[in-house]
C-alpha positions in Angstrom: -0.1 0.0 0.1 2.7 2.3 0.9 4.8 1.4 -2.1 1.6 2.2 -4.2 1.1 5.7 -2.8 4.7 6.3 -3.2 4.6 5.5 -6.9 1.7 7.7 -7.5 3.3 10.6 -5.7 6.6 10.1 -7.9 4.4 10.0 -11.0 2.7 13.3 -10.1 5.9 15.1 -9.3 7.5 14.0 -12.6 4.4 15.4 -14.5 4.4 18.6 -12.7 8.2 19.1 -13.5 7.6 18.2 -17.1 4.4 20.5 -17.4 6.4 23.5 -15.7 9.3 22.9 -18.1 7.1 22.9 -21.2 5.3 26.2 -20.0 8.8 27.8 -19.2 10.2 26.9 -22.7 6.9 28.2 -24.4 7.2 31.4 -22.4 11.0 31.7 -23.5 10.1 31.0 -27.0 7.5 33.8 -26.9 9.9 36.2 -25.5 12.5 35.5 -28.1 10.0 36.0 -30.8 10.5 39.4 -32.6 7.6 41.7 -33.2 7.4 43.1 -36.7 7.5 46.9 -37.0 6.7 48.7 -40.3 9.0 51.7 -40.7 6.5 53.6 -42.9 3.9 53.6 -40.2 3.8 57.2 -38.6 4.2 57.4 -34.8 0.8 57.8 -33.1 1.9 61.1 -31.5 2.5 62.9 -34.7 -1.1 62.8 -35.7 -1.9 64.5 -32.4 -2.4 68.1 -33.3 -5.4 68.6 -31.4 -3.5 70.3 -28.7 -2.0 72.9 -31.0 -5.1 73.6 -32.8 -7.1 73.6 -29.9 -4.8 76.4 -28.3 -7.0 79.3 -28.9 -5.6 82.7 -28.5 -8.8 84.9 -29.0 -7.7 87.2 -26.3 -4.1 87.6 -27.8 -5.7 88.0 -31.1 -8.4 90.7 -29.9 -5.6 92.6 -28.2 -3.5 92.5 -31.4 -6.4 94.0 -33.3 -6.9 96.7 -30.7 -3.2 97.6 -30.8 -3.3 97.7 -34.6 -6.1 100.1 -34.6 -4.4 102.4 -32.1 -1.1 102.3 -33.9 -3.1 103.2 -37.3 -4.7 106.2 -35.6 -1.3 107.4 -34.1 0.5 107.1 -37.7 -2.4 109.1 -39.4 -2.0 112.0 -37.0 1.8 112.1 -37.3 1.9 111.7 -41.0 -0.3 114.9 -41.6 1.5 117.0 -43.9 1.5 120.8 -43.4 2.1 122.6 -47.0 4.9 125.0 -46.7 4.1 128.7 -47.1 5.0 130.5 -50.3 7.5 133.3 -49.8 6.6 136.8 -50.0 8.9 139.5 -51.8 11.1 141.8 -49.7 12.9 143.8 -52.4 11.4 143.5 -55.8 11.8 144.8 -59.3 9.0 144.9 -62.1 8.7 145.4 -65.8 5.3 145.5 -67.5 3.3 146.9 -70.5 -0.4 147.5 -71.2 -2.9 150.3 -72.1 -3.3 153.9 -71.2 -7.1 155.1 -71.3 -8.0 158.8 -71.0 -11.0 159.2 -68.8 -14.2 161.4 -68.9 -14.2 164.3 -71.5 -10.6 163.8 -72.3 -11.8 160.7 -74.3 -13.7 163.3 -76.7 -10.4 164.0 -78.8 -8.3 161.1 -77.6 -8.5 157.3 -77.1 -6.5 154.5 -75.7 -2.8 153.9 -76.3 -0.1 151.8 -75.4 1.9 152.1 -72.0 5.0 150.7 -70.5 6.3 150.8 -66.8 9.2 149.9 -64.5 9.1 149.7 -60.8 11.0 148.9 -57.8 9.8 148.4 -54.2 10.4 147.0 -50.8 8.4 145.1 -48.0 10.2 144.8 -44.8 10.2 141.0 -44.1 6.6 139.4 -44.3 5.0 142.9 -43.5 1.9 144.1 -45.1 3.1 147.7 -45.6 5.7 148.6 -48.3 6.7 151.4 -50.7 7.4 151.6 -54.5 8.7 153.9 -57.0 7.7 153.6 -60.7 8.4 155.2 -64.0 5.8 154.9 -66.8 5.6 156.2 -70.4 2.1 156.6 -71.9 0.7 157.5 -75.2 -2.9 158.7 -75.5 -3.7 158.3 -79.2 -5.8 160.8 -81.2 -9.3 160.2 -82.9 -8.8 160.1 -86.6 -12.3 161.5 -87.0 -11.8 164.6 -84.9 -8.3 165.7 -86.2 -6.5 163.5 -88.6 -3.4 165.7 -88.4 -3.2 165.7 -84.6 -0.2 164.4 -82.9 -0.1 161.6 -80.4 -0.2 162.8 -76.8 2.6 161.5 -74.6 2.8 161.4 -70.6 5.9 160.6 -68.7 5.1 160.0 -65.1 7.4 159.4 -62.3 5.9 158.6 -58.9 6.0 156.7 -55.6 3.3 154.8 -53.7 2.6 153.3 -50.4 1.6 149.7 -50.8 -0.8 147.5 -48.6 -0.7 143.7 -49.6 -3.0 140.9 -48.5 -1.8 137.4 -49.1 -4.8 135.3 -50.2 -3.5 131.7 -50.1 0.2 131.3 -49.2 -0.1 127.5 -49.3 -1.1 127.5 -53.0 1.6 127.4 -55.9 -0.1 130.4 -57.3 0.5 132.5 -54.0 -1.9 135.2 -55.1 -1.4 138.6 -53.4 -3.9 141.6 -53.5 -2.2 144.8 -53.4 -3.8 148.5 -52.7 -1.9 151.4 -53.6 -1.9 155.1 -53.2 0.6 158.1 -54.0 1.7 160.7 -56.2 4.2 162.0 -58.5 5.3 164.2 -61.3 4.2 164.2 -65.0 5.6 165.6 -68.2 3.1 166.0 -71.0 3.9 166.5 -74.7 1.4 167.4 -77.6 -1.7 167.6 -75.4 -5.0 167.4 -77.2 -7.1 170.1 -75.5 -10.9 169.3 -74.5 -13.7 171.2 -73.1 -14.7 169.8 -69.5 -18.1 169.7 -67.9 -17.7 173.2 -66.5 -17.4 174.5 -70.1 -13.7 175.4 -69.6 -11.0 174.3 -72.1 -8.4 172.1 -70.3 -4.8 172.4 -71.7 -1.4 171.5 -70.8 0.1 175.0 -71.1 3.0 175.3 -73.6 2.8 171.8 -74.5 -0.8 172.1 -75.9 -1.5 171.4 -79.5 -2.6 174.9 -80.7 -4.2 173.8 -83.9 -6.9 171.6 -82.7 -10.0 172.4 -84.5 -13.1 173.9 -83.0 -11.5 175.2 -79.7 -10.6 178.9 -79.3 -7.2 178.6 -77.8 -5.8 182.0 -76.3 -2.8 182.9 -74.1 -5.0 182.7 -71.1 -6.4 179.2 -71.7 -3.0 177.9 -72.8 -1.3 179.0 -69.6 2.4 178.5 -69.1 2.5 175.2 -67.4 4.0 171.9 -69.1 4.7 169.9 -66.1 2.3 168.6 -63.5 1.8 166.8 -60.2 -0.5 164.0 -60.0 -2.1 161.6 -57.4 -3.1 158.1 -58.0 -5.0 155.2 -56.3 -5.3 151.7 -57.5 -4.8 148.0 -56.9 -3.2 145.0 -58.2 -2.8 141.3 -58.1 0.4 139.2 -58.0 0.6 135.5 -58.7 2.9 132.8 -59.8 2.9 131.0 -63.0 5.5 128.3 -62.5 8.9 130.0 -61.9 7.6 133.3 -63.0 6.1 136.0 -60.7 3.3 137.9 -62.7 1.5 141.0 -61.7 -1.4 143.0 -63.2 -2.5 146.5 -61.8 -4.6 149.5 -62.6 -4.1 153.0 -61.2 -6.4 156.1 -61.6 -4.1 159.0 -62.1 -5.4 162.7 -61.6 -3.0 165.4 -63.1 -3.6 169.0 -62.2 -3.8 170.3 -65.8 -4.7 174.0 -66.7 -8.4 174.8 -66.2 -9.2 171.4 -64.6 -7.9 168.2 -63.7 -7.3 165.5 -66.4 -7.6 161.8 -65.6 -6.3 158.4 -67.2 -6.1 154.9 -66.2 -3.0 152.9 -67.2 -3.6 149.2 -66.8 -0.2 147.3 -66.8 0.6 143.6 -66.7 4.1 142.1 -66.5 6.8 140.3 -64.6 8.3 140.7 -61.1 11.7 139.9 -60.1 12.6 139.0 -56.3 
C-alpha cells in the first residue's frame, strides 16, 4: 500500500516538473520572438495636433487687433502734412506793359494808347506795408475823325506809392497777393490835345498844348504856361505765380492838375516781377 502511494506521488511530481518545463520553454520562445514593426507607419504622437489647434488665442488676437487700430490712428496723426508757405517778396523789381486810357471828357479828342512801366519796391520781411517807385511812359492816341493831323499825346509819369498787401493763399503754388496802392508823382506832357470839360472850360497843358486843334478857341489865357504837372493816384493789383515766373497785373487812376481843370487817365499794366 505504501509502495503504491509512493509510486503515485513520484508520477505526479514528474508530471508537474514536465509541465512546468514546457510552460517555461513556451514562455521563453514567446519572449524571443521578434515583433515586426513597419518603418513607414507614422508614430501615433505625430497625428496629435489637437493640442496645438485647440490652443485658442482669442484674447491675444483681440488685443492685437486693438493695438493695430491704435497704431493706425497714431500714424495718421503724425503723418499729416502741412504745406509750406510760399515766400513773400522783400525787395522786388518789375517790368510791364499795357494800355493807357483817357477818362471822362478827355476821351472826346483822344483814345486808348500803349503804356510801359518799370518799378522797384520793398516790403520789410513778411510785413503788409511797403513802398514803391515807378516810371511810366504812356501814349494817348488821337481820334482820326476829330483831327487826322493831330499828334499823339505822350505822358511821362514818375511817382511813388505806399503799398498794402493781402496774401490770399500762401499754401497755393499760385500764391495770389492782393495789393492796394496810393501815392503821387510828377508828369511831363507833350502834344496835349485840349478838350472842353463839364464846366465848359477848355483844359490844356500849358505850352505843351497842340494849338491847332479844330473847334477850340485857344488863347494865351487858356494855354497858360505850365507844361509839367503833379498827380495823385489810387489803384490796386494782383500778384501771382505761373510756374517759376512771378506775374502781376494792376490798374491806377491818375489825376493830373492840368490847366483849367484836372485830367484823368487809367494805365492798366501787366508784367513780370523779379525777387
